[in-house]
C-alpha positions as CSV (number, residue, x, y, z in Angstrom):
1,X,50.1,-1.8,17.5
2,X,48.5,-4.8,19.1
3,X,51.6,-7.0,18.2
4,X,53.9,-4.4,19.8
5,X,51.7,-4.5,22.9
6,X,52.0,-8.3,23.1
7,X,55.8,-8.2,22.5
8,X,56.0,-5.6,25.3
9,X,53.9,-7.7,27.7
10,X,56.0,-10.8,27.0
11,X,59.2,-8.9,27.9
12,X,60.8,-9.1,24.4
13,X,60.5,-5.5,23.6
14,X,64.3,-5.3,23.3
15,X,64.0,-7.3,20.0
16,X,61.9,-4.6,18.4
17,X,64.0,-2.7,15.8
18,X,61.2,-0.6,14.3
19,X,57.5,0.3,14.7
20,X,54.8,2.4,13.3
21,X,54.1,5.7,15.1
22,X,51.6,5.6,17.9
23,X,50.1,8.0,20.5
24,X,49.4,5.2,23.0
25,X,51.0,6.4,26.2
26,X,52.2,3.1,27.5
27,X,54.0,2.3,24.2
28,X,56.0,5.5,24.1
29,X,59.2,3.8,25.2
30,X,59.3,2.4,21.6
31,X,59.1,5.9,20.0
32,X,62.7,7.1,20.1
33,X,65.7,7.6,18.0
34,X,67.0,4.0,18.6
35,X,63.9,2.4,17.2
36,X,63.1,3.2,13.5
37,X,59.9,4.9,12.6
38,X,58.3,2.6,10.0
39,X,55.4,4.9,9.0
40,X,51.8,4.5,10.2
41,X,49.5,1.6,10.9
42,X,47.9,2.4,7.5
43,X,50.9,3.0,5.4
44,X,54.3,1.3,5.8
45,X,57.6,3.0,5.0
46,X,59.1,0.2,2.9
47,X,62.6,1.8,2.7
48,X,62.8,2.2,6.5
49,X,61.7,-1.4,7.0
50,X,64.3,-2.7,4.6
51,X,67.0,-0.7,6.4
52,X,66.1,-2.4,9.7
53,X,66.7,-5.9,8.2
54,X,64.1,-7.5,10.4
55,X,63.8,-11.3,10.9
56,X,60.0,-11.1,10.9
57,X,57.4,-8.4,10.3
58,X,54.0,-8.3,12.2
59,X,51.1,-6.6,10.5
60,X,47.3,-6.4,11.0
61,X,44.3,-5.7,8.8
62,X,45.1,-2.1,7.7
63,X,48.4,-3.3,6.1
64,X,47.0,-6.4,4.5
65,X,47.3,-4.9,1.0
66,X,51.1,-4.5,1.6
67,X,51.5,-8.1,2.5
68,X,53.3,-9.1,-0.8
69,X,55.6,-6.1,-0.8
70,X,56.6,-6.7,2.8
71,X,57.1,-10.4,2.2
72,X,59.9,-9.4,-0.2
73,X,61.8,-8.0,2.8
74,X,61.2,-10.6,5.5
75,X,58.6,-13.2,6.6
76,X,55.3,-11.5,7.4
77,X,53.0,-12.7,10.2
78,X,49.4,-11.3,9.7
79,X,47.5,-11.1,13.0
80,X,44.0,-9.7,13.1
81,X,40.6,-10.1,14.8
82,X,38.4,-12.9,13.6
83,X,34.9,-11.6,13.9
84,X,33.4,-15.1,14.2
85,X,35.8,-16.0,17.0
86,X,35.4,-12.6,18.7
87,X,38.0,-10.2,20.2
88,X,38.7,-12.3,23.2
89,X,39.5,-15.5,21.4
90,X,41.4,-13.6,18.7
91,X,43.7,-12.0,21.3
92,X,44.5,-15.4,22.8
93,X,45.4,-16.9,19.5
94,X,47.5,-13.9,18.4
95,X,49.3,-13.8,21.7
96,X,50.0,-17.6,21.5
97,X,51.3,-17.2,18.0
98,X,53.8,-14.5,18.9
99,X,54.8,-16.2,22.2
100,X,55.5,-19.5,20.3
101,X,58.1,-17.7,18.2
102,X,60.1,-16.9,21.4
103,X,59.4,-20.1,23.3
104,X,57.2,-18.1,25.8
105,X,54.0,-20.2,25.6
106,X,53.9,-20.7,29.3
107,X,54.1,-17.0,29.9
108,X,51.0,-16.4,27.9
109,X,49.2,-19.0,30.1
110,X,50.3,-17.1,33.2
111,X,49.1,-13.8,31.9
112,X,45.7,-15.3,31.1
113,X,45.3,-16.9,34.5
114,X,42.1,-15.8,36.3
115,X,40.3,-14.2,33.4
116,X,37.7,-16.9,32.9
117,X,36.2,-16.0,36.2
118,X,36.2,-12.3,35.4
119,X,34.4,-12.8,32.1
120,X,31.8,-15.0,33.8
121,X,31.3,-12.3,36.5
122,X,30.6,-9.7,33.8
123,X,28.2,-12.1,32.1
124,X,26.3,-12.5,35.3
125,X,25.7,-8.7,35.3
126,X,24.7,-8.6,31.7
127,X,22.2,-11.5,31.8
128,X,18.9,-10.5,30.3
129,X,20.1,-6.9,29.5
130,X,19.8,-5.3,26.1
131,X,22.3,-2.7,24.9
132,X,23.1,-0.3,22.1
133,X,26.8,0.1,21.5
134,X,27.7,3.4,20.0
135,X,30.8,5.3,18.8
136,X,31.1,9.1,18.7
137,X,33.3,10.1,15.8
138,X,33.5,13.4,13.9
139,X,30.5,14.7,15.7
140,X,28.2,11.8,14.7
141,X,26.8,8.8,16.6
142,X,27.5,5.5,14.9
143,X,26.3,2.0,15.9
144,X,28.8,-0.9,15.5
145,X,27.6,-4.5,15.3
146,X,29.0,-7.6,16.9
147,X,31.6,-7.6,14.1
148,X,33.0,-4.3,15.2
149,X,35.5,-2.9,17.6
150,X,33.2,-3.1,20.6
151,X,32.0,-6.6,19.8
152,X,33.3,-7.7,23.1
153,X,30.2,-6.2,24.7
154,X,27.8,-8.2,22.7
155,X,29.8,-11.4,22.2
156,X,32.0,-12.1,25.3
157,X,30.4,-9.8,27.9
158,X,27.0,-11.0,27.0
159,X,24.8,-7.9,26.5
160,X,22.2,-8.4,23.8
161,X,23.2,-5.8,21.2
162,X,20.0,-4.6,19.7
163,X,21.5,-1.7,17.7
164,X,22.0,-3.6,14.5
165,X,21.1,-7.0,13.0
166,X,23.8,-9.3,14.4
167,X,24.0,-11.1,11.1
168,X,25.0,-8.2,9.0
169,X,28.3,-6.5,8.5
170,X,28.9,-3.0,9.7
171,X,31.5,-0.5,8.6
172,X,34.7,0.0,10.4
173,X,33.3,2.8,12.5
174,X,29.8,1.5,12.7
175,X,26.6,2.5,10.8
176,X,25.5,6.1,11.4
177,X,22.3,6.3,13.5
178,X,20.0,9.0,14.9
179,X,19.1,9.6,18.5
180,X,15.5,9.0,17.5
181,X,16.6,5.5,16.6
182,X,18.1,5.1,20.1
183,X,14.9,6.3,21.7
184,X,12.9,3.8,19.6
185,X,15.0,0.9,20.6
186,X,14.9,1.7,24.3
187,X,17.9,-0.4,25.4
188,X,18.7,-1.2,29.0
189,X,22.2,0.1,28.5
190,X,23.9,2.5,26.2
191,X,27.7,2.0,25.8
192,X,29.6,4.8,24.1
193,X,33.2,4.9,22.9
194,X,34.7,8.3,22.2
195,X,36.8,7.6,19.1
196,X,38.0,11.2,18.7
197,X,39.3,11.4,22.3
198,X,41.0,8.0,21.9
199,X,43.0,9.0,18.8
200,X,43.6,12.6,20.0
201,X,41.6,14.5,17.4
202,X,42.2,18.2,17.8
203,X,39.2,20.4,18.7
204,X,36.8,17.4,18.7
205,X,33.5,17.5,20.5
206,X,33.5,15.2,23.5
207,X,31.2,12.1,23.5
208,X,29.5,13.3,26.6
209,X,28.6,16.6,25.0
210,X,27.2,14.8,22.0
211,X,25.2,12.2,23.9
212,X,23.7,14.1,26.8
213,X,21.0,15.8,24.7
214,X,17.3,16.0,25.4
215,X,16.4,12.8,23.5
216,X,19.0,10.6,25.2
217,X,18.4,12.1,28.6
218,X,14.8,11.1,28.3
219,X,15.6,7.4,27.9
220,X,15.3,4.9,30.7
221,X,18.9,3.9,30.2
222,X,20.0,7.4,31.0
223,X,17.6,7.8,33.9
224,X,18.8,4.6,35.4
225,X,22.4,5.6,35.2
226,X,23.1,3.1,32.4
227,X,24.8,5.5,29.9
228,X,28.3,4.1,30.0
229,X,31.3,5.9,28.5
230,X,34.0,3.5,27.5
231,X,37.3,5.4,28.3
232,X,40.7,4.7,29.6
233,X,41.5,3.9,32.4
234,X,37.9,3.1,33.5
235,X,34.5,2.8,32.0
236,X,33.5,6.4,32.5
237,X,32.2,8.3,35.5
238,X,29.0,7.1,37.1
239,X,26.2,9.6,36.2
240,X,23.9,11.0,38.8
241,X,21.8,8.4,40.6
242,X,23.8,5.5,39.2
243,X,22.2,2.2,39.9
244,X,23.8,-0.6,41.8
245,X,23.8,-2.8,38.6
246,X,25.6,0.0,36.7
247,X,28.2,0.4,39.5
248,X,28.7,-3.4,39.7
249,X,29.1,-3.6,35.9
250,X,31.5,-0.7,35.9
251,X,33.7,-2.3,38.7
252,X,33.8,-5.6,36.9
253,X,34.7,-3.9,33.6
254,X,37.5,-2.0,35.3
255,X,38.8,-5.2,36.7
256,X,38.8,-7.0,33.4
257,X,40.2,-4.2,31.3
258,X,42.5,-2.2,33.5
259,X,43.4,-4.1,36.7
260,X,46.9,-5.4,35.9
261,X,45.9,-6.3,32.3
262,X,48.3,-8.6,30.4
263,X,47.8,-6.7,27.1
264,X,46.4,-3.3,27.9
265,X,45.4,-2.4,24.3
266,X,43.8,-5.8,23.8
267,X,41.4,-5.5,26.7
268,X,40.4,-9.0,27.8
269,X,41.6,-12.6,27.7
270,X,39.3,-15.5,27.1
271,X,38.0,-18.7,28.5
272,X,40.4,-21.6,27.9
273,X,37.5,-23.6,26.4
274,X,35.6,-20.9,24.6
275,X,36.1,-22.7,21.3
276,X,33.8,-25.4,22.6
277,X,30.9,-23.1,23.3
278,X,27.6,-24.1,21.8
279,X,27.2,-22.0,18.7
280,X,23.4,-22.2,18.8
281,X,23.1,-20.1,22.0
282,X,21.8,-16.6,21.9
283,X,24.2,-13.6,21.5
284,X,24.0,-12.8,25.2
285,X,25.3,-16.2,26.1
286,X,28.1,-16.4,23.6
287,X,31.5,-16.9,25.3
288,X,29.9,-18.8,28.2
289,X,30.8,-22.5,28.4
290,X,27.2,-23.7,28.3
291,X,27.5,-27.0,26.4
292,X,30.6,-28.7,25.1
293,X,30.4,-30.1,21.6
294,X,31.0,-33.9,21.4
295,X,34.4,-34.6,19.8
296,X,35.0,-38.3,19.7
297,X,38.7,-39.0,19.0
298,X,39.0,-41.3,16.0
299,X,40.3,-44.8,16.7
300,X,42.2,-47.2,14.5
301,X,39.7,-48.8,12.1
302,X,37.4,-45.8,12.2
303,X,36.5,-43.7,9.2
304,X,38.7,-40.5,9.3
305,X,36.6,-37.5,10.2
306,X,35.7,-35.4,7.2
307,X,36.5,-31.7,6.9
308,X,36.9,-28.8,4.5
309,X,39.8,-26.4,4.9
310,X,41.9,-23.6,3.4
311,X,45.5,-24.6,2.9
312,X,48.7,-23.1,1.5
313,X,48.0,-25.0,-1.8
314,X,44.3,-25.4,-2.9
315,X,41.3,-25.7,-0.6
316,X,40.9,-29.3,0.7
317,X,37.8,-31.4,1.0
318,X,38.8,-34.5,3.0
319,X,38.7,-37.4,2.4
320,X,37.1,-36.9,-1.1
321,X,40.2,-35.2,-2.6
322,X,42.4,-38.1,-1.5
323,X,40.3,-41.0,-2.6
324,X,42.5,-44.0,-3.6
325,X,45.6,-42.6,-1.9
326,X,47.3,-43.1,1.4
327,X,47.4,-39.9,3.5
328,X,49.7,-38.9,6.4
329,X,47.8,-36.1,8.3
330,X,50.1,-34.6,10.9
331,X,49.9,-31.6,13.2
332,X,52.6,-29.3,14.7
333,X,52.3,-26.8,17.6
334,X,53.3,-23.6,15.9
335,X,54.9,-22.0,12.9
336,X,58.4,-20.5,13.1
337,X,59.5,-22.8,16.1
338,X,62.8,-24.7,15.7
339,X,61.6,-28.3,16.0
340,X,58.6,-27.7,13.7
341,X,60.9,-26.0,11.2
342,X,63.3,-29.0,11.1
343,X,60.4,-31.4,10.8
344,X,59.0,-29.6,7.8
345,X,62.3,-29.4,6.2
346,X,62.6,-33.2,6.5
347,X,59.0,-33.8,5.3
348,X,59.6,-31.5,2.4
349,X,62.8,-33.3,1.4
350,X,61.0,-36.6,1.4
351,X,58.0,-35.7,-0.7
352,X,59.1,-37.7,-3.7
353,X,59.6,-40.8,-1.5
354,X,56.0,-40.5,-0.2
355,X,54.5,-40.0,-3.7
356,X,56.3,-43.1,-4.9
357,X,54.3,-45.0,-2.2
358,X,51.0,-43.4,-3.4
359,X,51.0,-41.3,-0.2
360,X,50.1,-37.6,0.2
361,X,51.2,-35.4,3.1
362,X,48.8,-33.0,4.8
363,X,50.1,-30.7,7.6
364,X,48.1,-28.7,10.2
365,X,48.5,-26.1,12.9
366,X,46.2,-23.5,14.5
367,X,48.1,-20.7,12.8
368,X,46.6,-18.4,10.1
369,X,47.3,-18.9,6.4
370,X,49.4,-15.7,6.4
371,X,51.6,-17.1,9.1
372,X,51.9,-20.4,7.2
373,X,53.0,-18.7,4.0
374,X,55.5,-16.5,5.7
375,X,57.0,-19.5,7.5
376,X,57.3,-21.7,4.4
377,X,59.0,-18.9,2.6
378,X,61.5,-18.6,5.5
379,X,62.1,-22.3,5.4
380,X,63.3,-21.9,1.8
381,X,66.1,-19.7,3.0
382,X,67.4,-22.1,5.8
383,X,70.0,-24.9,5.8
384,X,69.9,-27.7,8.3
385,X,71.4,-31.2,8.5
386,X,72.5,-31.1,4.8
387,X,69.1,-29.9,3.7
388,X,68.7,-26.4,2.1
389,X,66.3,-24.5,-0.2
390,X,63.5,-26.8,0.7
391,X,60.2,-25.9,-1.0
392,X,57.3,-27.4,0.9
393,X,54.8,-28.3,-1.8
394,X,52.3,-30.3,0.3
395,X,49.3,-28.5,1.8
396,X,49.4,-26.9,5.2
397,X,46.0,-26.4,6.8
398,X,44.9,-23.2,8.3
399,X,43.0,-24.2,11.5
400,X,42.8,-21.0,13.5
401,X,39.4,-22.1,14.9
402,X,40.8,-25.5,15.8
403,X,37.9,-27.3,14.1
404,X,40.0,-30.0,12.4
405,X,42.3,-30.3,15.4
406,X,39.4,-30.9,17.7
407,X,38.0,-33.6,15.4
408,X,41.3,-35.5,15.5
409,X,42.0,-35.0,19.2
410,X,45.0,-32.8,18.5
411,X,44.1,-30.2,21.2
412,X,44.9,-31.8,24.5
413,X,44.5,-29.5,27.6
414,X,47.2,-31.4,29.5
415,X,49.6,-30.1,27.0
416,X,48.0,-26.8,25.7
417,X,44.7,-25.2,25.0
418,X,46.2,-23.0,22.3
419,X,48.4,-25.4,20.3
420,X,48.1,-28.8,18.7
421,X,50.2,-31.7,20.0
422,X,52.4,-33.5,17.4
423,X,49.9,-36.0,16.0
424,X,50.3,-38.3,13.1
425,X,47.4,-40.1,11.4
426,X,48.0,-42.7,8.7
427,X,44.8,-43.0,6.6
428,X,44.4,-45.7,3.9
429,X,43.0,-45.2,0.4
430,X,39.4,-45.9,1.6
431,X,39.6,-43.2,4.3
432,X,40.1,-45.5,7.2
433,X,42.5,-44.7,10.1
434,X,45.3,-47.3,10.2
435,X,47.9,-45.7,12.5
436,X,47.8,-43.0,15.2
437,X,50.8,-41.5,16.9
438,X,50.8,-38.7,19.5
439,X,53.9,-36.8,20.7
440,X,54.3,-34.1,23.4
441,X,54.8,-30.5,22.2
442,X,58.5,-30.7,23.0
443,X,59.3,-34.0,21.3
444,X,60.3,-34.1,17.7
445,X,59.3,-36.9,15.4
446,X,61.7,-39.7,14.3
447,X,61.8,-39.8,10.5
448,X,64.3,-42.6,10.2
449,X,62.5,-45.1,12.3
450,X,59.8,-47.6,11.1
451,X,56.8,-45.5,12.1
452,X,56.7,-43.4,8.9
453,X,58.2,-45.9,6.6
């Protein structure tokens, strides 16, 4: 439902022809007779989707196994949370991807305005504080890690999550834990999400009834008023004798999550430069811009920066895989946008000309591999300027973490923090940069001029 939430926030909800069922109150406008019911977030109703004749289908992790079947109906854009990037950064990327399809990139930037300061304020409260993040579900107490649904607490907000080893994976609903374990760990804070209440489980035991037992009530966290229930529309009710730090944390959390949120279901928006954070910092400092990595933009005559990447063809190890060949490495802002589409149709139609010149093409954007594949399939159906049924056979790099784009200076804040500018690097058979071209996001490339001949 996150994609529907973003579409709604961007003001393009009138383009929605069908959606999975949801109990989320603020999305109930999309649950009606005019918008088709497409099943659930776990199981898609394929016949209903076909009847809608959509131009594009958005899915997330729970429907990943249906990707191929859905792709037979329309291009599929897979959007999910990257546990290495964190919830905050993933939300920004996913929102930018959807917005780019409607030409609303600037609107996303407006919705994000001011959230850097809010995140930093919360990090100031969490500094030096340990926490256990728990989830009450089906009467049990589970502990998610920094790869789970509440990872924002340990990654972006900055609390040190001591409930699990930060380097191991946890199950979808966390690993089951005892209250004796909680007492042994003695965290400064205990954060609890009531999953049963969130999904409307009938006759479920409330998280407060589960948590406020003799063992938990004997912890310093409880005595200090640091047992925090994560609930909509605020972070629970302050317990008796709530500390000033708890109240401060609660107010800041409310501000971030529920004070005019751009995407209510998605919680928080990120730092514009969070992808530059020093990855060696401790978990409580992740998400804070503490030290920028050095990215020296390559110059003409330099060795082209090396990288390994997943692509729409085979994995690429550059420059080793292209030894002895000329390479045109180029970036585009986003999949499914008009100018990028016509550029790719042109590149695809010229592939034989480039191969005759011992030249390979290598494309890049910060979109996911799923978005790339769906877009290239859509291109095969289009006709433009005498070109049709274009099969793009050169690799298109997935660079959702912007690692390659940063190495080549393709992310330029004056243009966008979420998209690559239109860059072209001509690299010789020895891996040396021979030509560099940069274009603004809004300017298409000239394929008939001398620069690519």
